[in-house]
C-alpha positions in Angstrom: 12.1 -88.0 -36.3 15.3 -87.0 -38.2 15.9 -88.0 -41.7 18.7 -90.5 -41.0 16.7 -92.0 -38.1 13.8 -92.5 -40.6 16.2 -94.1 -43.0 17.4 -96.4 -40.2 13.8 -97.4 -39.7 13.3 -98.1 -43.4 16.4 -100.2 -43.4 15.0 -102.2 -40.5 11.7 -102.6 -42.5 13.5 -103.6 -45.7 15.6 -106.2 -43.9 12.5 -107.5 -42.1 10.6 -107.8 -45.4 13.5 -109.7 -47.0 13.8 -111.8 -44.0 10.1 -112.6 -44.1 10.0 -113.4 -47.7 13.0 -115.8 -47.3 11.5 -117.4 -44.3 8.2 -118.1 -46.0 9.9 -119.6 -49.0 12.2 -121.6 -46.7 9.4 -123.2 -44.8 6.7 -123.7 -47.4 8.3 -123.6 -50.9 12.0 -124.6 -50.3 12.5 -126.1 -53.7 12.3 -122.8 -55.3 15.5 -121.9 -53.7 17.2 -124.5 -55.8 16.7 -122.2 -58.8 19.2 -119.8 -57.1 21.5 -121.8 -55.0 21.4 -125.3 -56.5 19.6 -128.3 -55.4 22.4 -130.2 -53.8 23.0 -127.3 -51.2 19.7 -127.8 -49.6 18.4 -131.4 -50.5 19.2 -133.0 -47.2 18.8 -129.9 -45.0 15.0 -129.4 -44.9 14.8 -129.6 -41.1 17.4 -126.8 -40.7 16.2 -124.8 -43.6 12.7 -124.9 -42.1 14.2 -124.0 -38.7 15.8 -121.0 -40.3 12.5 -119.9 -41.7 10.8 -120.4 -38.4 13.4 -118.4 -36.5 13.0 -115.6 -39.0 9.4 -115.1 -38.1 10.2 -113.8 -34.5 13.1 -112.0 -35.8 10.9 -110.1 -38.3 8.3 -109.4 -35.6 10.9 -108.1 -33.3 12.0 -105.6 -35.9 8.5 -103.9 -35.9 8.5 -102.2 -32.5 11.8 -100.5 -32.9 10.7 -99.4 -36.4 7.8 -97.6 -34.9 9.6 -96.2 -31.9 13.4 -96.2 -32.5 14.2 -94.1 -29.3 12.3 -96.2 -26.8 13.5 -99.5 -28.3 16.9 -98.3 -29.3 18.8 -101.2 -27.7 16.8 -103.5 -30.0 18.0 -101.5 -32.9 21.5 -102.0 -31.9 21.2 -105.7 -31.4 19.2 -106.2 -34.6 22.0 -104.4 -36.5 24.7 -106.5 -34.9 22.8 -109.7 -35.9 22.6 -108.6 -39.5 26.3 -108.0 -39.5 26.9 -111.4 -38.2 24.7 -113.0 -41.0 26.7 -111.1 -43.6 30.0 -112.3 -42.2 28.7 -115.8 -42.0 27.6 -116.0 -45.6 30.9 -114.4 -46.8 32.8 -117.0 -44.8 30.6 -119.8 -46.4 31.1 -118.3 -49.9 34.9 -118.5 -49.6 34.5 -122.2 -50.5 34.4 -122.2 -54.3 31.6 -124.8 -54.2 29.4 -122.3 -52.2 30.4 -119.1 -54.0 26.7 -118.8 -54.9 26.1 -117.6 -51.4 28.3 -114.4 -51.8 25.3 -112.3 -52.7 23.7 -113.3 -49.4 26.7 -111.9 -47.6 26.8 -108.8 -49.7 23.1 -108.1 -49.0 23.3 -108.5 -45.2 26.7 -106.7 -44.9 25.3 -103.8 -47.0 22.2 -103.5 -44.8 24.1 -104.1 -41.5 26.9 -101.6 -42.3 24.4 -99.0 -43.4 22.5 -99.4 -40.2 25.6 -99.4 -38.1 27.0 -96.2 -39.8 23.7 -94.4 -39.1 23.5 -95.6 -35.5 27.2 -94.5 -34.8 27.3 -91.1 -36.6 24.0 -89.8 -38.0 21.0 -90.9 -36.0 19.3 -88.7 -33.4 21.6 -88.4 -30.2 19.1 -90.5 -28.2 19.1 -93.4 -30.7 22.9 -93.5 -31.5 25.0 -96.4 -30.3 27.4 -94.6 -28.0 29.1 -95.1 -24.6 26.7 -92.6 -23.0 23.6 -94.2 -24.4 24.9 -97.7 -23.3 25.4 -96.4 -19.7 21.9 -94.8 -19.8 20.4 -98.1 -21.0 22.2 -100.1 -18.2 21.0 -97.5 -15.7 17.4 -97.8 -17.0 17.6 -101.5 -16.6 19.0 -101.4 -13.1 16.2 -98.9 -12.1 13.5 -100.9 -13.7 14.3 -104.0 -11.6 13.4 -102.2 -8.3 10.1 -103.3 -6.7 9.6 -106.1 -9.4 7.0 -108.6 -8.3 8.1 -112.2 -7.9 6.4 -113.3 -11.2 8.3 -110.7 -13.3 11.5 -111.5 -11.4 11.1 -115.1 -12.2 10.2 -114.2 -15.8 13.6 -112.5 -16.2 15.5 -115.5 -14.7 13.6 -118.0 -16.9 14.3 -115.8 -20.0 18.0 -115.8 -19.0 18.0 -119.6 -18.7 16.5 -119.8 -22.1 19.3 -117.5 -23.4 21.8 -119.9 -21.9 20.0 -122.9 -23.4 20.0 -121.3 -26.9 23.6 -120.2 -26.7 24.8 -123.8 -25.9 22.9 -125.0 -29.0 24.3 -122.3 -31.1 27.8 -123.1 -30.0 27.3 -126.8 -30.8 25.7 -126.1 -34.1 28.6 -123.7 -35.2 31.6 -125.6 -33.8 30.7 -129.2 -32.9 27.7 -130.0 -35.0 27.9 -133.7 -34.5 27.5 -133.1 -30.7 23.8 -132.5 -31.5 23.3 -136.2 -32.6 21.8 -136.8 -29.2 18.7 -137.0 -29.3 18.0 -136.4 -33.0 20.5 -138.8 -34.6 23.1 -138.4 -37.2 20.6 -138.5 -40.1 19.3 -135.1 -39.2 22.8 -133.7 -39.5 23.6 -135.2 -42.8 25.1 -132.7 -45.1 23.4 -129.9 -43.2 26.3 -127.8 -41.9 25.6 -124.6 -44.0 21.9 -124.4 -43.0 22.6 -125.5 -39.6 25.2 -122.7 -39.3 23.0 -119.9 -40.5 20.1 -121.2 -38.3 22.5 -120.9 -35.4 23.5 -117.4 -36.3 19.9 -116.3 -36.6 19.1 -118.1 -33.3 21.9 -116.1 -31.8 20.4 -112.9 -33.1 17.0 -113.7 -31.8 18.4 -114.8 -28.4 20.3 -111.5 -28.1 16.9 -109.8 -28.3 15.9 -111.7 -25.1 18.6 -109.8 -23.1 16.7 -106.5 -22.5 13.6 -108.4 -21.3 15.7 -110.7 -19.1 17.4 -107.6 -17.6 14.4 -105.1 -17.5 11.2 -107.1 -17.9 8.8 -104.4 -17.0 10.4 -101.9 -19.4 9.8 -103.9 -22.6 6.4 -105.7 -22.2 6.0 -105.7 -26.0 9.2 -107.7 -26.5 8.3 -109.8 -23.4 5.3 -111.1 -25.3 7.3 -111.5 -28.5 9.6 -113.8 -26.6 6.8 -115.9 -25.4 5.5 -116.0 -29.0 8.8 -117.1 -30.3 8.9 -120.1 -28.0 5.4 -121.0 -29.0 6.3 -120.7 -32.7 9.3 -122.9 -32.0 7.3 -125.6 -30.2 4.7 -125.8 -33.0 7.5 -126.0 -35.6 9.4 -128.9 -33.7 6.0 -130.6 -33.2 5.6 -130.6 -37.0 9.1 -131.9 -37.4 8.6 -134.6 -34.8 5.6 -135.9 -36.6 7.6 -136.6 -39.8 9.0 -140.1 -40.3 12.5 -140.7 -38.9 12.4 -137.5 -36.9 11.2 -138.8 -33.5 14.3 -137.4 -31.7 13.1 -133.9 -32.2 10.5 -134.5 -29.5 12.9 -133.2 -26.9 13.4 -129.9 -28.8 9.5 -129.5 -28.9 9.3 -130.2 -25.2 12.0 -127.8 -24.2 10.7 -124.8 -26.3 7.0 -125.7 -25.2 8.0 -125.7 -21.6 9.8 -122.4 -21.8 6.9 -121.0 -23.6 4.3 -122.1 -21.1 6.3 -121.1 -18.1 7.1 -117.6 -19.6 3.4 -117.1 -20.6 2.2 -118.0 -17.1 4.8 -115.7 -15.3 4.1 -112.8 -17.6 0.4 -113.2 -17.5 0.4 -113.1 -13.7 3.0 -110.5 -13.2 2.3 -107.9 -15.8 0.0 -105.0 -15.0 -3.4 -105.1 -16.4 -2.7 -103.1 -19.5 0.1 -105.5 -20.6 -1.7 -108.8 -20.1 -3.3 -110.9 -22.8 -7.0 -109.8 -22.9 -9.5 -108.9 -25.7 -9.3 -105.2 -24.7 -5.5 -105.1 -24.8 -5.4 -106.9 -28.1 -7.8 -104.4 -29.7 -5.6 -101.6 -28.3 -2.4 -103.1 -29.7 -4.0 -103.5 -33.2 -5.2 -100.0 -33.0 -1.7 -98.8 -32.2 -0.3 -100.9 -34.9 -2.9 -99.4 -37.4 -1.9 -95.9 -36.2 1.8 -96.7 -36.7 1.2 -98.3 -40.2 -0.8 -95.2 -41.3 2.2 -93.0 -40.0 -0.1 -90.6 -38.2 1.9 -87.4 -37.5 4.5 -88.1 -40.3 4.9 -85.7 -43.2 2.9 -86.2 -46.4 6.2 -87.0 -48.1 7.0 -89.8 -45.7 3.5 -91.3 -45.8 3.4 -91.1 -49.7 6.9 -92.7 -49.9 5.7 -95.5 -47.6 2.6 -96.0 -49.6 4.7 -96.3 -52.8 7.0 -98.9 -51.2 4.0 -100.9 -50.0 2.4 -100.8 -53.4 5.8 -101.8 -55.0 6.3 -104.6 -52.5 2.9 -106.0 -53.0 3.2 -105.8 -56.8 6.6 -107.5 -56.7 5.3 -110.1 -54.3 2.2 -110.9 -56.5 4.4 -111.1 -59.7 6.9 -113.4 -57.9 3.9 -115.7 -56.8 2.5 -115.8 -60.3 5.8 -116.6 -62.1 7.5 -118.8 -59.6 5.2 -120.3 -57.0 1.7 -120.5 -58.6 1.0 -124.1 -59.5 -1.3 -125.1 -62.3 -2.6 -128.7 -61.9 -0.4 -131.1 -63.8 -1.8 -132.7 -66.9 -3.7 -136.0 -66.2 -3.6 -139.0 -68.5 -6.3 -141.6 -68.7 -4.0 -144.2 -70.0 -1.4 -145.7 -67.6 1.2 -145.9 -70.4 0.7 -142.3 -71.3 0.9 -141.3 -67.7 4.3 -143.3 -67.5 5.6 -141.7 -70.5 4.5 -138.0 -69.9 3.3 -137.4 -66.4 5.5 -135.8 -63.8 6.6 -137.8 -60.7 7.7 -134.5 -59.0 11.2 -133.1 -59.7 12.5 -129.7 -58.1 12.7 -126.5 -59.9 16.4 -127.0 -60.5 15.7 -130.0 -62.7 13.2 -128.1 -64.9 14.0 -126.2 -68.1 11.6 -123.5 -69.3 9.4 -124.9 -72.0 10.2 -121.9 -74.3 13.8 -122.3 -73.9 13.7 -126.1 -74.5 11.7 -125.4 -77.6 14.1 -122.9 -79.3 17.6 -124.3 -78.3 17.8 -126.7 -81.3 17.0 -123.8 -83.7 19.5 -121.5 -81.9 22.4 -123.9 -81.6 22.3 -126.4 -84.6 26.1 -126.6 -84.5 26.0 -128.2 -81.1 23.4 -130.8 -82.3 24.5 -134.3 -83.6 21.9 -134.0 -86.4 20.3 -130.6 -86.6 17.6 -132.0 -89.0 16.4 -134.4 -86.3 16.4 -131.9 -83.4 16.2 -133.6 -80.0 15.6 -136.9 -81.7 19.3 -136.8 -82.7 20.0 -137.5 -79.1 17.8 -140.6 -79.2 14.8 -139.0 -77.6 11.5 -140.5 -78.8 8.7 -138.4 -80.1 5.1 -139.5 -80.6 2.4 -137.8 -82.6 0.2 -135.4 -80.7 2.8 -134.6 -78.0 4.8 -131.4 -77.8 7.6 -132.9 -75.6 9.5 -136.2 -76.1 8.7 -139.3 -74.3 10.2 -139.2 -70.8 9.4 -135.5 -70.3 6.6 -133.9 -68.4 5.1 -130.5 -69.1 4.4 -128.5 -66.0 3.4 -125.0 -65.0 4.7 -124.0 -61.6 4.9 -120.3 -62.1 6.2 -120.5 -65.7 5.8 -123.3 -68.2 8.6 -125.9 -68.0 9.7 -129.4 -68.9 11.2 -132.0 -66.6 12.3 -135.6 -67.1 10.5 -138.6 -65.6 11.3 -142.3 -65.4 10.4 -143.0 -69.0 13.2 -140.9 -70.4 15.7 -143.6 -69.5 13.4 -146.6 -69.5 11.5 -146.5 -72.7 12.9 -147.8 -76.0 11.8 -148.3 -79.6 12.2 -151.2 -82.0 12.0 -151.4 -85.8 11.5 -154.7 -87.6 12.8 -153.4 -91.0 14.9 -150.4 -92.0 11.9 -148.7 -93.6 9.3 -149.5 -90.9 8.1 -147.1 -88.2 9.5 -147.7 -84.7 7.4 -149.3 -82.1 7.6 -147.6 -78.7 8.3 -150.1 -75.9 7.5 -148.7 -72.4 9.8 -150.1 -69.7 12.5 -151.1 -72.2 16.0 -149.6 -71.9 16.4 -146.3 -73.7 19.2 -147.9 -75.8 19.1 -145.0 -78.3 19.4 -142.2 -75.6 22.6 -140.3 -75.5 22.0 -138.9 -72.1 25.4 -137.4 -71.6 25.2 -135.7 -75.0 21.8 -134.3 -74.2 23.0 -133.0 -70.9 26.1 -131.3 -72.5 24.1 -129.8 -75.2 22.1 -127.9 -72.7 25.3 -127.0 -70.7 27.2 -125.9 -73.8 24.3 -123.8 -75.0 24.2 -122.1 -71.6 27.8 -121.2 -71.7 28.1 -120.2 -75.4 28.8 -116.6 -76.3 25.7 -116.8 -78.4 23.5 -117.4 -75.4 21.8 -114.3 -74.1 18.3 -113.6 -72.9 17.7 -111.2 -75.7 18.7 -113.7 -78.4 16.7 -116.4 -76.7 13.6 -114.2 -76.5 13.9 -113.2 -80.0 13.9 -116.8 -81.0 10.9 -117.5 -78.6 8.8 -114.5 -80.0 9.0 -116.1 -83.5 7.2 -119.2 -82.3 5.4 -118.0 -79.1 4.3 -114.4 -79.2 4.1 -113.2 -75.6 2.5 -110.2 -73.9 4.5 -107.4 -72.3 4.8 -108.7 -68.7 5.5 -112.3 -69.9 8.2 -111.0 -72.3 9.7 -108.8 -69.4 9.9 -111.6 -66.9 11.2 -114.2 -69.3 13.8 -111.8 -70.7 15.0 -110.3 -67.3 14.4 -113.1 -64.7 13.4 -116.5 -66.0 15.8 -117.0 -68.8 18.9 -115.6 -66.9 17.9 -117.8 -64.0 17.6 -120.8 -66.3 21.0 -120.1 -67.8 22.5 -119.8 -64.3 20.9 -123.0 -63.2 22.4 -124.9 -66.3 25.8 -123.3 -65.7 25.6 -124.5 -62.2 24.7 -128.0 -63.3 27.6 -128.0 -65.7 30.0 -127.4 -62.8 28.3 -130.3 -60.9 28.9 -132.6 -63.9 32.4 -131.7 -64.8 33.5 -135.0 -63.4 32.2 -136.6 -66.5 35.0 -134.9 -68.4 37.7 -136.1 -65.9 39.4 -138.9 -67.6 36.2 -140.9 -68.2 35.2 -142.3 -71.5 32.1 -141.0 -73.1 29.1 -142.9 -71.8 27.4 -143.2 -75.1 24.0 -144.3 -76.2 21.9 -146.3 -73.8 24.3 -145.9 -70.9 24.8 -143.8 -67.8 26.7 -143.5 -64.6 24.1 -143.3 -62.0 26.0 -143.7 -58.9 28.9 -141.4 -59.6 26.1 -138.9 -60.4 24.8 -139.4 -56.8 28.3 -139.4 -55.3 29.7 -136.4 -57.1 26.8 -134.2 -58.3 24.3 -134.9 -55.4 26.3 -135.8 -52.4 29.5 -133.8 -53.4 32.0 -136.5 -52.6 35.6 -136.0 -53.7 36.1 -137.4 -57.2 37.7 -140.9 -56.7 38.1 -141.3 -60.5 36.0 -144.4 -60.7 33.9 -145.3 -63.7 30.4 -146.6 -63.0 29.0 -146.5 -66.5 26.3 -149.2 -67.1 23.5 -149.9 -69.5 20.1 -148.3 -68.8 18.0 -151.3 -67.4 14.5 -152.4 -68.4 11.7 -151.6 -65.8 8.9 -153.9 -66.7 7.8 -157.0 -64.7 8.6 -155.4 -61.3 6.3 -157.7 -59.3 8.4 -160.8 -59.7 11.4 -158.7 -58.6 10.0 -158.1 -55.2 12.8 -158.6 -52.6 15.3 -159.5 -55.3 18.7 -157.8 -55.2 18.4 -154.8 -57.8 20.7 -152.8 -59.8 23.6 -154.3 -61.7 25.6 -155.1 -58.6 22.8 -156.2 -56.3 23.0 -153.2 -54.0 19.4 -152.9 -52.9 16.5 -155.3 -52.5 13.6 -152.8 -51.9 12.0 -151.6 -55.1 10.5 -148.5 -53.4 13.9 -147.4 -52.1 15.4 -148.0 -55.5 12.8 -145.9 -57.2 13.2 -143.0 -54.8 17.0 -143.2 -55.1 16.7 -143.0 -58.8 14.3 -140.0 -58.7 16.8 -138.3 -56.3 19.6 -138.7 -58.8 17.7 -136.8 -61.5 16.6 -133.9 -59.3 13.6 -135.1 -57.1 13.6 -134.0 -53.5 11.7 -135.2 -50.4 9.5 -132.2 -50.8 8.9 -132.1 -54.5 7.9 -135.8 -55.2 4.3 -136.4 -56.0 3.3 -139.7 -54.2 0.2 -140.3 -56.2 1.9 -140.0 -59.5 4.8 -142.0 -58.2 2.5 -144.7 -57.1 0.7 -144.8 -60.5 4.0 -145.3 -62.2 5.0 -148.0 -59.7 1.7 -149.9 -60.3 2.1 -149.6 -64.1 5.6 -151.2 -64.0 4.6 -153.7 -61.3 2.2 -155.5 -63.6 3.7 -154.5 -67.0 4.5 -157.7 -69.0 7.8 -158.0 -70.8 7.2 -157.5 -74.5 6.7 -160.6 -76.7 9.2 -161.3 -79.4 7.5 -159.6 -82.5 8.4 -162.3 -85.1 7.6 -166.1 -85.3 9.6 -168.4 -83.0 10.7 -171.9 -83.9 8.7 -173.9 -81.2 10.8 -177.1 -81.8 14.0 -175.3 -81.5 12.9 -173.3 -78.5 11.9 -176.5 -76.8 15.4 -178.0 -77.4 16.8 -174.7 -76.1 14.9 -174.9 -72.9 16.6 -178.2 -72.1 20.1 -176.6 -72.9 19.1 -173.6 -70.7 18.0 -175.7 -67.7 21.4 -177.5 -68.0 23.7 -174.6 -68.4 21.9 -171.3 -67.4 19.1 -172.0 -65.0 21.3 -172.0 -61.9 21.7 -168.2 -62.2 18.7 -167.1 -64.3 15.7 -169.4 -63.8 13.0 -168.3 -61.4 12.3 -171.9 -60.3 15.9 -172.3 -59.1 16.1 -169.2 -57.0 17.1 -169.5 -53.3 16.6 -166.1 -51.7 19.3 -164.6 -49.4 18.6 -164.7 -45.7 17.9 -161.9 -43.5 21.3 -162.2 -41.8 23.0 -161.2 -45.0 23.9 -164.7 -46.3 24.1 -165.1 -50.1 21.2 -166.6 -51.9 21.4 -168.5 -55.0 20.0 -167.9 -58.4 18.2 -165.1 -60.2 18.0 -161.8 -58.3 20.9 -162.7 -56.1 24.6 -161.7 -56.2 26.6 -164.0 -58.4 28.5 -166.4 -56.2 31.1 -167.1 -58.9 34.3 -165.3 -58.0 35.6 -166.0 -61.6 32.7 -164.2 -63.2 35.3 -162.0 -65.0 33.3 -159.1 -66.2 34.6 -155.6 -66.1 34.9 -154.5 -62.5 34.8 -150.7 -62.9 31.0 -150.5 -62.1 31.4 -152.7 -59.1 34.2 -150.7 -57.7 32.5 -147.4 -58.2 29.7 -148.2 -55.8 31.6 -148.4 -52.5 31.0 -148.6 -48.7 31.3 -144.9 -48.3 28.2 -144.4 -50.6 26.4 -147.1 -48.8 27.1 -145.2 -45.5 25.9 -142.1 -47.0 22.6 -143.7 -48.2 22.0 -144.9 -44.7 22.3 -141.3 -43.4 19.5 -140.0 -45.6 16.3 -139.8 -43.6 14.0 -137.1 -45.2 10.6 -138.7 -45.9 10.1 -140.4 -48.3 13.8 -140.6 -49.0 15.0 -143.4 -46.7 17.5 -146.1 -47.9 18.5 -148.5 -45.2 18.4 -151.5 -47.7 21.5 -150.4 -49.7 24.5 -152.6 -49.1 27.7 -153.7 -50.8 28.1 -157.1 -52.2 31.1 -158.8 -53.7 29.8 -159.3 -57.2 27.3 -158.4 -59.9 23.7 -159.6 -59.8 22.1 -162.6 -61.6 19.6 -160.6 -63.5 16.3 -162.1 -64.8 16.2 -162.6 -68.6 12.5 -161.5 -69.2 12.2 -159.6 -72.6 15.9 -160.1 -73.1 15.5 -159.8 -76.9 14.7 -156.0 -76.3 17.5 -155.4 -73.9 20.6 -155.4 -76.0 23.5 -154.7 -75.9 24.4 -157.2 -73.1 26.3 -157.5 -69.9 25.9 -154.8 -67.2 27.7 -152.2 -69.3 26.4 -153.3 -72.7 29.8 -154.5 -74.0 28.4 -157.2 -76.2 26.1 -156.4 -79.1 24.1 -159.6 -79.4 23.2 -162.9 -77.5 25.1 -164.9 -80.2 28.1 -162.8 -79.5 27.7 -163.3 -75.7 27.9 -167.1 -76.3 31.3 -166.7 -77.9 34.6 -166.7 -76.1 35.8 -163.1 -75.4 38.5 -163.2 -78.0 35.7 -163.7 -80.7 33.4 -161.0 -79.4 33.4 -157.7 -81.4 36.0 -155.3 -80.2 34.0 -152.3 -81.7 30.4 -152.1 -82.8 27.7 -149.4 -83.0 25.1 -149.1 -80.4 21.9 -147.0 -80.4 20.5 -148.2 -83.8 16.9 -149.5 -83.2 16.7 -152.1 -85.9 16.2 -155.6 -84.5 18.6 -158.4 -85.3 16.1 -161.3 -85.1 18.8 -164.0 -85.7 21.7 -163.0 -83.4 19.1 -161.3 -81.1 20.0 -157.8 -80.2 20.1 -154.7 -82.4 22.0 -154.4 -85.8 25.4 -153.1 -84.8 27.4 -153.2 -88.0 27.1 -151.6 -91.4 26.5 -148.1 -92.7 23.1 -147.5 -91.3 24.3 -148.6 -87.8 27.3 -146.3 -88.3 25.0 -143.4 -89.3 22.5 -143.8 -86.5 24.6 -145.2 -83.7 27.7 -144.5 -81.5 30.9 -146.4 -81.8 31.6 -148.6 -78.7 35.2 -149.4 -78.1 36.1 -152.3 -75.8 39.6 -151.0 -75.4 38.5 -148.0 -73.3 38.4 -148.1 -69.5 35.1 -149.5 -68.2 34.2 -151.0 -71.6 35.9 -154.4 -71.4 33.9 -157.2 -72.9 35.6 -160.2 -71.1 34.0 -162.5 -68.6 30.7 -164.4 -68.3 32.0 -167.5 -70.0 28.9 -169.5 -69.4 27.6 -171.2 -72.6 30.7 -170.3 -74.7 31.7 -174.0 -74.9 28.3 -175.1 -76.2 28.0 -176.4 -79.7 26.7 -174.0 -82.3 23.5 -176.0 -82.6 22.9 -175.7 -78.8 23.7 -172.0 -78.8 21.2 -171.3 -81.5 18.6 -173.4 -79.6 19.0 -171.6 -76.3 18.8 -168.2 -78.2 15.5 -169.3 -79.7 14.3 -170.3 -76.2 15.4 -166.8 -74.9 12.9 -165.2 -77.4 10.0 -166.8 -75.5 8.0 -165.7 -72.5 8.5 -169.0 -70.7 7.8 -168.8 -66.9 11.5 -169.8 -66.3 12.4 -166.6 -67.8 9.6 -164.2 -66.7 8.6 -165.7 -63.4 5.0 -165.4 -64.6 2.3 -167.5 -66.2 -0.7 -166.2 -68.2 -3.5 -164.8 -66.0 -1.4 -164.8 -62.9 -1.7 -161.1 -62.1 -4.1 -161.5 -59.3 -1.7 -164.0 -57.6 1.2 -161.5 -57.7 2.2 -159.6 -54.4 0.7 -156.1 -54.3 2.9 -153.3 -55.3 4.7 -151.4 -52.5 2.9 -148.2 -51.6 5.0 -145.0 -52.3 5.8 -143.4 -49.1 4.2 -140.0 -48.6 6.3 -137.0 -49.2 7.1 -135.1 -46.0 6.7 -131.4 -45.2 9.8 -129.4 -46.2 11.1 -130.1 -42.7 
């Protein structure tokens, strides 16, 4: 074999190896791809990502015979080269969209390999292997001659293989040019935001189907490939069976039946029509493996070629082992005996794209003090809460999936702290709004670090080594792979969150814009300029909220769907979530009582306040007055229902940001356990329960009013500016101290004049006498059943928590 032909074979092998590696990751560890390409480019495409991985298996196997005998199987070398060129062209076309520029390396890789193979085939390979007019004529003549005297089984094998080609080509055309035509029988949910992976799956299927052509035209000349075609159909049938068994994917049954039928018929025809030495039998399988062993050992090749091959194999196995250890190997997550600690520190399962290497997280405050709000406080300056004995803040989980990393969990946004005196230690309150947290500031600290000229892997590792001495291999991998990948991921996330800087006020402490994150960062909707900033809500006492309308604008009445949607917004995927951990968190919050007011309550005044409450507030906020909405979509009344007062008058920005387009998108998501049919669009905000209201300030859906006393004033008397994020309790007005030098030092200035921050509306109670106002405030400090929906010792009577839906396979 000439040198260039040998190089061509090596290129086939390198391409097959890369294909196989990508296929395995796509099928069995797809979230690892998020480190490279970004989570949003694959989050709702697991079926087609898995389909791509499945198609790569036969494509890889079909590269092996031509590698071993490029002259006999030259036509397959031509077709595989053409397929790789098509892949490169496809990826380059996808990368022309600036959003998908990350795919340009994919295009470069496959065009480089494909063009190199093509050049060798056209100009430098042995004469018999080259792609030339004479050789094409010779192949066609061979095919024609081989069809003489075919038995009926092999003739039918060729016809069925050709029919399979037509079947595949029709699907390829639809997937590339009219993807929504595939909605029968699989439904539109399986096509939601899947065009990129659907397209490359079509290109690879086209490449695989081209390899059917020689067998269809000359069945008895290529028995090895005949059996690989049968195997490809069997692999496809098994794959579609796996997909069909997943929730919401019943339409893929037809795909399984079609591939399974083709596979069974082709197997029968080939087994009946092939000569004895080409049928499936124990003797022939042993012979095939012996031949493969001889080819692998490269008998007859020069010592140089065998040595070079051995070196490549060793290098490949070493790279594969190191890659597994640093990126796929999963150390069991830390387990916590206490449910509250589990809530605060355990992972619920986010993807790799949502993690930050622990060493990087640890040294960034030291490296970039100029980007911190208070360098002396470190991450606590962003309102993150630290407890003794823990190396990460509340709301972060330490994990080792390959490398050590941290990722947020539910407690980051839903755990607060309270101090009763300026010099007292804070009390951590699980389930409370994280009213101190500057989430946007924390995000942009990470993004600004990653884009700073000071950021380099060398500088980061120098800082790491001062605190965490590493061995040679660890240092090499962090310095050359992990830290650069983490930086690239943060830079990518920064581009996903640039919408926050587009004419939107700073969100500030204790607030976030969840649904614009979903719309713009996850679903990639065009920026509509809406402002959806709201207060972070409490998460305790979930049992009494069962079937109530949730979120500030009452857009969902299924707690399990609300939970998974929230996890999706911060980086969980259908494949990454951990159902058992998710369930334990759900159970903890289900029964978690709202915190009791920590100071004495004037019982007589509270009793007077209860009367005032029942006369003026109970219609919307009392559990005993609730009338649930009906299944046909009619408004209910009272707590947990959309407010039926069109004159509510509170700021409408958040209400407008959650629109019907987003509802429709939620309804299209159907990747177990992500399934959100309960989302809807009502015409007002929700009447929220008032349990533990003393720990939930500031007030209204966007935190525009600092205290309950201020809320009971007419809008013109409410503060126009105040500081939020200071955790000192105001036990009189009820809320947190929002004025004065300490509040200014610790907090963030809220300005009601900015868009989305208006403090008007909710005039209920504003005309009461001051005595009645103080009385109702005293009542709101209590844990009366009217406010909490619970009585002491009633846990056993509560409905059971919903079971977290099981995570699906990647596809």
